[in-house]
C-alpha positions in Angstrom: -65.4 30.4 -207.7 -64.4 30.7 -204.1 -65.3 28.6 -201.2 -67.0 30.1 -198.1 -65.6 28.8 -194.9 -67.9 28.9 -191.9 -66.0 29.2 -188.7 -66.7 26.9 -185.8 -68.5 28.2 -182.7 -67.0 31.5 -181.6 -64.3 31.1 -179.0 -63.9 33.3 -176.0 -62.1 36.7 -176.3 -59.4 35.3 -174.1 -58.8 32.4 -176.5 -58.8 34.7 -179.5 -56.3 37.0 -177.7 -54.0 34.0 -177.1 -54.3 32.8 -180.7 -53.6 36.2 -182.1 -50.6 36.6 -179.8 -49.2 33.3 -181.1 -49.9 34.4 -184.7 -47.9 37.6 -184.2 -45.1 36.1 -182.2 -41.7 35.5 -183.7 -40.4 36.6 -187.1 -43.3 37.5 -189.4 -46.9 36.6 -188.7 -49.4 34.0 -189.4 -51.6 36.1 -191.7 -54.2 33.5 -192.3 -54.8 32.9 -188.5 -55.2 36.7 -188.0 -57.6 37.0 -190.8 -59.6 33.9 -189.8 -60.1 35.3 -186.3 -60.6 39.0 -187.0 -62.7 38.7 -190.1 -65.4 36.7 -188.3 -65.7 39.1 -185.3 -67.8 42.3 -185.1 -66.5 45.5 -183.6 -67.8 44.7 -180.1 -66.1 41.3 -180.1 -62.8 42.8 -181.4 -63.0 45.4 -178.5 -63.3 42.5 -176.0 -60.3 40.8 -177.7 -58.3 44.0 -177.4 -59.2 44.3 -173.7 -58.2 40.6 -173.0 -54.9 41.1 -174.9 -54.0 44.1 -172.8 -54.9 42.2 -169.6 -52.9 39.1 -170.6 -49.9 40.7 -172.1 -49.5 44.0 -170.4 -45.9 44.7 -169.5 -45.4 45.6 -165.9 -43.1 48.6 -165.4 
């Protein structure tokens, strides 16, 4: 039998973007962190995270 983990209160899209950036940074990725964030967000929340990620980590030309 598996255990259901209830996430704490939802963090802001900016916090999620920063946590995801850290999870993907370096060699490999922190798969559990990515799943824990994205699996508990709906499509609208994921779109906000995407927007914040682009705003925070856009490369200037």
